[in-house]
C-alpha positions as CSV (number, residue, x, y, z in Angstrom):
1,M,0.0,0.0,0.0
2,K,1.2,3.5,-0.8
3,A,1.1,4.8,2.8
4,T,3.0,1.9,4.1
5,K,5.7,2.5,1.4
6,I,6.0,6.1,2.5
7,I,6.2,5.3,6.2
8,L,8.9,2.7,5.7
9,E,10.9,4.9,3.2
10,G,10.7,7.8,5.6
11,W,11.8,5.7,8.5
12,E,14.8,4.4,6.5
13,S,15.7,8.0,5.6
14,Y,15.4,9.1,9.2
15,Q,17.6,6.3,10.5
16,N,20.4,7.2,8.1
17,K,20.2,10.9,8.9
18,V,20.4,10.2,12.6
19,A,23.2,7.6,12.2
20,N,25.2,10.2,10.3
21,L,24.4,13.0,12.7
22,L,22.5,15.1,10.2
23,L,19.7,15.0,12.7
24,T,20.2,14.7,16.5
25,P,17.0,13.9,18.3
26,E,17.5,14.6,22.0
27,N,14.1,13.2,23.1
28,E,10.9,11.7,21.7
29,K,9.3,15.1,20.9
30,M,12.3,16.0,18.7
31,M,12.1,12.6,17.0
32,Q,8.4,13.1,16.4
33,L,8.9,16.5,14.7
34,Q,11.9,15.5,12.6
35,L,10.3,12.3,11.3
36,A,7.0,14.2,10.6
37,Q,9.0,16.7,8.5
38,I,10.4,13.9,6.4
39,Y,6.9,12.5,5.9
40,Q,5.6,16.0,5.1
41,T,8.2,16.1,2.3
42,L,7.5,12.6,1.0
43,G,3.7,12.8,1.0
44,P,3.1,15.1,-2.0
45,V,5.6,13.1,-4.1
46,Y,3.1,10.2,-4.0
47,E,-0.1,12.1,-4.6
48,Y,-1.0,10.9,-8.2
49,E,-4.6,12.0,-8.5
50,A,-6.5,15.2,-8.1
51,S,-8.7,13.7,-5.5
52,E,-5.8,12.3,-3.5
53,S,-4.0,13.7,-0.5
54,I,-1.5,12.5,2.0
55,K,-1.3,14.4,5.2
56,V,0.8,14.2,8.4
57,L,-1.1,14.5,11.7
58,L,0.4,14.8,15.1
59,E,-0.9,14.0,18.6
60,V,-4.1,12.3,17.4
61,P,-6.5,11.3,20.2
62,V,-8.2,7.9,19.9
63,K,-9.9,5.3,22.1
64,I,-8.9,1.7,21.9
65,R,-10.3,-1.4,23.6
66,G,-13.5,0.5,24.2
67,T,-12.6,3.1,26.8
68,V,-8.8,3.4,26.8
69,S,-7.7,6.9,25.7
70,R,-4.4,7.3,23.8
71,I,-2.6,10.0,21.9
72,I,-0.9,8.8,18.7
73,D,2.5,10.4,18.0
74,V,2.2,10.5,14.2
75,V,-0.6,9.6,11.8
76,I,-0.3,9.4,8.0
77,A,-3.8,10.1,6.6
78,H,-4.2,8.9,3.0
79,A,-7.4,10.2,1.3
80,R,-8.7,9.2,-2.1
81,G,-12.0,10.8,-3.0
82,R,-14.3,10.4,0.0
83,E,-12.3,7.6,1.6
84,T,-9.5,8.2,4.1
85,S,-7.3,5.6,5.7
86,Y,-5.2,6.3,8.8
87,Y,-1.8,4.8,9.5
88,P,-0.6,5.5,13.1
89,I,3.0,5.5,14.3
90,E,4.2,5.4,17.8
91,L,7.8,6.4,18.7
92,K,10.4,5.9,21.3
93,C,13.7,7.7,21.7
94,F,16.0,6.3,24.4
95,R,19.1,8.5,24.7
96,L,22.0,7.5,26.9
97,L,22.8,11.0,28.2
98,T,20.6,13.7,29.5
99,R,19.8,16.6,27.2
100,A,22.1,18.8,29.3
101,G,24.9,16.2,28.8
102,D,25.6,16.1,32.5
103,G,25.0,12.4,33.1
104,K,23.3,9.2,32.1
105,R,19.6,8.8,32.0
106,G,18.1,6.1,34.2
107,A,14.8,4.3,34.5
108,Q,15.5,1.9,31.6
109,N,13.1,-0.6,33.2
110,L,10.3,1.9,32.6
111,G,11.5,2.6,29.1
112,M,11.3,-1.0,28.2
113,Y,7.8,-1.3,29.7
114,D,6.7,1.8,27.7
115,Y,8.1,0.2,24.6
116,W,5.9,-2.9,24.9
117,E,2.9,-0.7,25.8
118,D,3.5,1.1,22.5
119,V,3.3,-2.3,20.8
120,E,0.1,-3.1,22.6
121,N,-1.3,0.2,21.6
122,I,-0.5,-0.2,17.9
123,E,-2.4,-3.5,18.0
124,G,-5.4,-1.6,19.4
125,Y,-5.1,1.1,16.7
126,S,-5.0,-1.5,13.9
127,K,-8.5,-2.7,15.0
128,L,-10.1,0.8,14.7
129,P,-12.3,1.5,11.6
130,G,-10.2,3.0,8.8
131,Y,-6.9,2.1,10.5
132,P,-5.5,-0.8,8.4
133,R,-2.0,-1.0,9.8
134,A,0.0,0.5,12.6
135,F,3.8,1.0,13.3
136,Q,6.2,1.4,16.2
137,F,9.6,2.9,15.6
138,T,12.4,3.1,18.3
139,L,15.9,4.5,18.4
140,T,18.5,4.4,21.1
141,D,22.2,5.1,21.7
142,D,22.0,3.3,25.0
143,P,23.3,-0.3,24.6
144,Y,21.5,-1.3,27.8
145,Y,18.2,-1.7,25.8
146,V,19.8,-3.8,23.1
147,T,22.7,-5.9,24.3
148,T,22.4,-6.2,28.1
149,Q,21.1,-9.5,29.4
150,H,18.1,-8.4,31.5
151,K,17.8,-10.7,34.5
152,G,15.9,-8.9,37.2
153,A,12.2,-9.6,37.8
154,Q,11.0,-6.4,36.0
155,V,13.5,-6.2,33.2
156,A,13.3,-9.9,32.3
157,V,9.6,-9.6,31.6
158,Y,9.9,-6.3,29.7
159,S,13.3,-7.0,28.1
160,T,14.1,-5.5,24.7
161,N,17.3,-7.5,24.3
162,V,18.3,-8.3,20.7
163,T,18.2,-12.1,21.4
164,R,14.6,-12.1,22.6
165,T,12.1,-13.7,20.2
166,G,8.6,-15.1,20.3
167,I,7.2,-12.4,22.5
168,T,3.4,-12.7,22.8
169,G,0.6,-13.1,25.3
170,N,0.5,-11.5,28.8
171,L,3.5,-9.6,30.0
172,S,2.7,-9.1,33.7
173,Q,5.1,-7.8,36.4
174,A,4.6,-5.0,38.9
175,I,6.7,-2.0,37.9
176,A,6.8,1.5,39.6
177,N,3.9,3.8,38.5
178,R,2.9,1.7,35.5
179,K,-0.1,-0.7,35.4
180,G,2.3,-3.6,35.1
181,A,0.2,-5.7,32.6
182,I,0.5,-5.8,28.8
183,Q,-1.5,-8.1,26.5
184,L,0.0,-8.9,23.1
185,A,-2.1,-10.7,20.5
186,G,0.7,-10.8,17.9
187,T,4.1,-12.4,18.2
188,Y,7.2,-10.1,18.1
189,S,10.9,-10.4,17.9
190,M,13.7,-8.0,19.0
191,A,16.1,-9.6,16.5
192,G,15.4,-6.7,14.1
193,W,17.6,-4.3,16.1
194,Q,19.9,-2.7,13.5
195,R,23.0,-0.7,14.3
196,L,23.8,2.3,12.2
197,G,26.6,4.6,13.4
198,G,26.3,5.0,17.1
199,F,22.6,4.1,17.3
200,H,20.3,1.1,17.2
201,F,17.0,1.2,15.5
202,I,14.0,-1.2,15.4
203,G,10.5,-1.2,13.9
204,Q,7.4,-3.3,14.6
205,Q,4.1,-3.5,12.7
206,A,0.6,-4.5,13.7
207,P,-1.7,-5.6,10.9
């Protein structure tokens, strides 16, 4: 599908720009705006008909699983005539150092939990009317997320280690101020982590 092609092409471009330090996202908000700018540039290139439009939407509110409210980071809205399809994208940006550069960030256990909550969310988005496919994109320069063997009670359940595969079903473990329960209908792998420059990148899709 055209929108999927744009999303994956834009993500590939963004990865290479970050890896080569042409873009330097210091947090998720910067990542959101930078990636959205790439999509804003790509969209018109793929508008082939007078009745067709490809728009980039930010911070889109939705409800999933009946009553759960979520705000989607980026949505690609593809309209042809009177029909519009929406392609949501959730983002995570895990930087090693604080924005001020005065020390390392902590709370990686919460970061990993939030990653899997994003994956749970994109499954919910893909079940909404007019939302045929959803994506989750993550980048990090903190090797803890990718190469560390996570052995503690919390981090073992929510691990994002590159060797982890076959992740599905109920991820349940009490963790700080999060709900501590994630339900995945699909099956996921972290083997897709890709290292470019000083960063690691990974994407997931929910049909």
